[in-house]
Every structure is written in C-alpha cells, then in structure tokens.
N, C-alpha and C positions, 0 to 999 in steps of 0.2 A: 384560155386555160380553164376558166370557170365553167364555160359552156361544155367543154370536153368532160370535166369531172361530173357535171350534172348528167350528161349523157350516159356516162359509165354507170353512175348510181341507178339511173332509171333503167338501164339495160339489165343490171344485176337484179333489181327488184322485179322487172318483167320476167326474167328467166326463172326466178324463184316462184313467181305466181304460176307460170306455165308448168313448172315441175310439180307444184302442189296440185294443180288441176289434173295432170296426168296420173299422179300418185293416187288421188281419190278415185279416178275412173278405173285404174288398174285394180285397186282394192275392191271396188264394187263388182268388177268382172270376176275376180277370184272368189269373192263371197257367193256370187250367184252360182258359179260352177260348183263350189263346195256344197252349197245347199241342194243343188240338183243331184249331186252324187249321194248325199245323205238320204234324199227322198227315194232314190232308186234302190237303196239297200233294204232288205227285208228285216225289220226290227221286231223283237219279241213283243213290244208294246208301243203304243203311241207316245207314252211318256218318255221312253228312251229316245225315240226319234226327235221329239221336241227338245229334249235336253241337249242333244248334239247340235241341233240347229241354233239354239241359244248360245252354246259354247262357241260355235263357229262365228256367229255374229259378234260376240264380245271380243274374240281374238282379232277379228278384222278391225273393229273400232279401236282397240288398244294399239294395234300395230300402226294404224293410220295416224293416231295422235303422236306416237313416238317418232314416226318418220317425218311428220310435219314439224315437230320440235327440232329435229336434226336439220331440216332444210332451213328453218327460220332461226337458227340458234343465235346468230350474230345480232339480229334485230331484237330477239327476245331478251338477250343479255343487256342490250342498251336500254330497252324498255324497263327491265327489272331494276337497273341502276337508277334510272330516272324516278321510278316509283319509290324506291328506298329513300332517295334523297328528298323527294317531296314529302314522304311520310315523316322522315326525321325532322324536316323543317316545320311541318305542321305540328308535330308533337311538342317541339321546343317552343314554338310561338304560343301554343295553347296549353302549356303544362299546368298552369295554375287553375285554368278553367276545368281541365280534365280531372285534376285532383279534387276540386270542389264538387264536381259531378259525382266522382267516385265516393267522396265522403257523404254526399247526400244519399247515395244508394246504400252505403253501409249503415247510416243512421236509420233509414227506413226498414231495411231488412233485419237489422238487429233489434229494432224496437227500443232504441236507447231512451227516448222520451217522446212525449206527445204535446200537442198544443195545450198550454195552460200549466204544464209541469214547471216546477222550480228546479233549476239545474245550476251546477258550478263547473266551470271549465277554466283552468289556469287562473284560479282565484277571482274569476268573474262570475258573479251570482246574479240570477234574475229569473223572472217568469217568462216562459216562452210565449211570444205573442204572434209570431209569423214563421212559417216554414216554406222554403222553396228548395229546388234541387241544387242551388248554388250557395245559398246563405240561410242562416238562422238568426232571427231577431229576438232579443230578450229585453225585458224591462228591468233595469238594474235594481238590485236590492243592496243596501249598504248604509253608510260607507264602510263599516267594519264587518268582519266575517260573522260576528255573532248578532248583527242587527237584522231586523226583519221588516224594515221600512223601505218603501220605494223612493228612489231619489228623483224620479221623473225623467231620467236619461235612458235612451234606448241604445243598446249595443248590438251592432250587426256583426255576426261571426261568420267567416267563410267556412263552408262545410269541410274544407281540407283539414281543419284543426282536429276533426274527429278521427283522422287517420293516425295521429301520433300522440294525442293527449287523452288522458282519462276523463270520463264524464261522470259527475256525481249527480244522481237524480234524487232529490230530496222528497219527491212525491211518488216514490215507487209503490208505496202502500195505498195510494189513491186518496180516498176521502179522509182517512185518519192516519196519523203517523205517531211514532214514539219519539218525542222530542226530549233532548237533554240540554241542560244548562248548568253553569258552575257558580257556586257561591264561595268566594275566598274568605278565609278567616285567619287571624293570627293564632298561633299555637296556644297562647296563654288564655284565649277566650274560652267560655264554656261551650265547647263544640257539641257536647251531648244535648244541651238544651236547644242549641241552634238546629241540630239534626231533627229533634222532635218537632220543633216549630215548622221547619221546612217541609217535613213529611205531612204534618197536619194541614199546612197551607196548600200543598199539592193535592191532597185528598179532597179538601173542601172545594177548590177551584175546579177540579176535574169531575166532581160528583155527578153533574148533570149529563155528561156524555160518556162516562166510562163504560157503561153497559153497551151503548151503541158501538163504541170503539172495539170492545171485546168481540161482539158478533161480527163486525166487519172484518177484523183480522182473522177470526176463525174461518170465515167464508173465503178470504183471500188465501189462507194457508192451504185449504182443501183444493182450491182451484190451481194454485201454483205448485202444490206438493212441497210446501215448506213447513218447518217446525215453528209453530206459533209461540212467540214469547208472551210472558205474562204482561198484562196491561196495567196491573196495580202499580201505583207510584212507589218508587223506591229511591233511597239515598245511599250513595257509595262514598267512602272516604278515600281521598287522594292526598299524597304528600309530595307536592312539587319541590318544596324546600324544607329543610329541617325545622324552620320556625313558622311554617305556614301549613294550613289545612284547607283543602278544597272539598266542599260538599257538592258532589255531582248528583243532581236529581234528574230522574227520568220519569216522564208522565205522558199519558196519551192525550192527544189534542187534535182537533180538526185541522186538516192541512192548510186551510186558509186563515187560521186564527192562532198561529204559533206566537207571533209577536204580542198580540193582545193578551193571550193566556199567560205567557211568561211574565208580562208586566203585572197582571192581576195576582199571580203567585207571589212575586217579590213584595208587592204592596201588602198582601195579607201576612206574609212572613214578618215584615217590619212592624205591622200592627200587633202581632202576637209578641214580638220582642219588646215592644213598648209597654204592652200590658204587663208582661213579666217584670220589667224593670220597675214600673210603678208599684206593682204588688210587693216587690222586694224592698222598695223605699218605704212603703207603708208599714211593712212588718218591722223594719229597722227602727222607724220612728216610734211605733208602739212599744217595742222592746226597750228603747231608751227611756220612754215615759214611765214604763213600769218600774224600771230600775230606780228612777228618781223618786217615785212615790212609795217605794218599799221602805219600812222603818228600819233603822240601824240596830244591830244586835250588840254593839259595843257600848260600854258605860263611860260617860264623861267623868272627869275628876270631881265635879260638883256633886254628881249623883252618888259617887262612891263615898264622899264625906257625909252626905245626908244619911246614907245607910248605916255608917258606923255610929253616928250619933243616935 
C-alpha cells in the first residue's frame, strides 16, 4: 500500500513537471511567433516596435508565472504553510533576542545616548560603559537618586527595555550641565538669609567655570536649535508642606563634577551660616555688655534723702 501511494505521488509530481516543461516551451513558441509578427509590422519609429516587443515579453513571463502557480498550487500551499509555521516558531523562540536587537537599532537611530553618558532607566542610574546590539552596560550611580557616587556595581540592561521605557539622559548638554539640588528648611527658620547664603555659595563655587559653561551652552543651542537658558545660579522657593520650605538651587557644573561641586556648595553654605550665627552671637553679647555698663537714670532712696538735706 505504501509503495502504491509513493508511486502515485511520484507519478503526480512527474506529470506536473512534464506539464510545466510543456507550458514553458509553449510560451516560448508563442512569444517567438508574437515577436516575429511585431517585427514584420511597419512601425512609425523604432521605439514603438521596441515597446511592443518588451510588452509581449512581459505578458509571456507573467502568464508563465501565473500558469506555473496554478499547476503547482497544492505543493506551493503546503510549502507556504510549512514556511509560516517555521517562521512563527522561529519568532516565538527568538522573541526576546529580536526585541533586544530592535531596541539596539532604536537606541542607535534615535541617538538616545552615547558611551560615557549618564542615563536613568526605570530608576536605574549609571554611566554607560559598554554598548552592543543586544545589551547596554552601565556603572551604577547611587544608592539614592540624588547621589552622584559610583557603587562599583555594573548593571547590564537588555536593549528591549528601550522599546517600552523612557530614558533620561543627564548628559544631553555634553561637557556642562545645569544641575539642581534641594535644601529643605523648617518654615520658622530665616529662609531669606538661607536663600542669600545659598546663592552666594553657588556663585562662589561656580565662578571658575561659569563663563565656559555659558559659551558651551550657547554653542550647543545654536547647533541644536534650542533656546539657551541662563547659566547664572538661581534659587527658587518650593512649599512641599505648610511647615516646610525647599530652596531649589540651579547652577552650571561640569558634567563629570556634579557630585563634588554639589558637596562644595553645601559646605560653603554651612560655613556662611556658621559665620552668620557667630556674628549674631557676638552682636548679642556686645549688646548685653553695653546694657550692663550703662549708668542707671533712676535715683536710689539714699540719693533722694541726701538731696533734700
């Protein structure tokens, strides 16, 4: 029975092969006859004759392809189903790899970041130290979001994460950035003095590179077509709670020195506050001493009796 089935299948395939061969031969004969007829006709120009020859050839080719598809329809249907099944299995088995590869293409084409940039993805921050078509490796910065210290740990991110998550590039402005940090204060404190000291500290700390930052941002704005913000240090008041005040300070800083510059700013601010407190204590002590040394205007009872006598 199996031998008979194999014989029938082979006979059917052999018949289709013979039919295909006869079909090709017939089309060649028809095309040759049509071409000969076209050449015998007197055309107004050579281009017209050439156009009809090309048209006849294309009609013969398209007709042959269509008839061959009709002859081999069953086999082509089986082949198509097999290819679809194989493609589906391949895609399912390599889905994550394909997504990582696609994410790598998106990262490169969109210019999300480059080697050495500091990025944040899904609350993971770090400096980019390696880029491949499947993964991105960052050197972790933390442990808190406001920290700028390296933890020594490397994080390998699959590029598929860039297809669904937002990427924050903290180094977009390249060599210099506008950095912000917050100083929280109780509402009852002298926030006006704190604001003055914080602005003074920011100005003193940024003085050495503020002009370079201004020139860099102006150049970047012209190149990118962006509105260039002011690089002068500034302090903004925020009220997260009724009894709290946050002093938000923004200042220019080299991209690789955000942590050190921020610490220098806070240390200078604390030094200014300490000097102000000492000056206030000195003035208070001098005022108390002056009050003690000042003679009294009131007369004692003994003095009054002496005057009457």
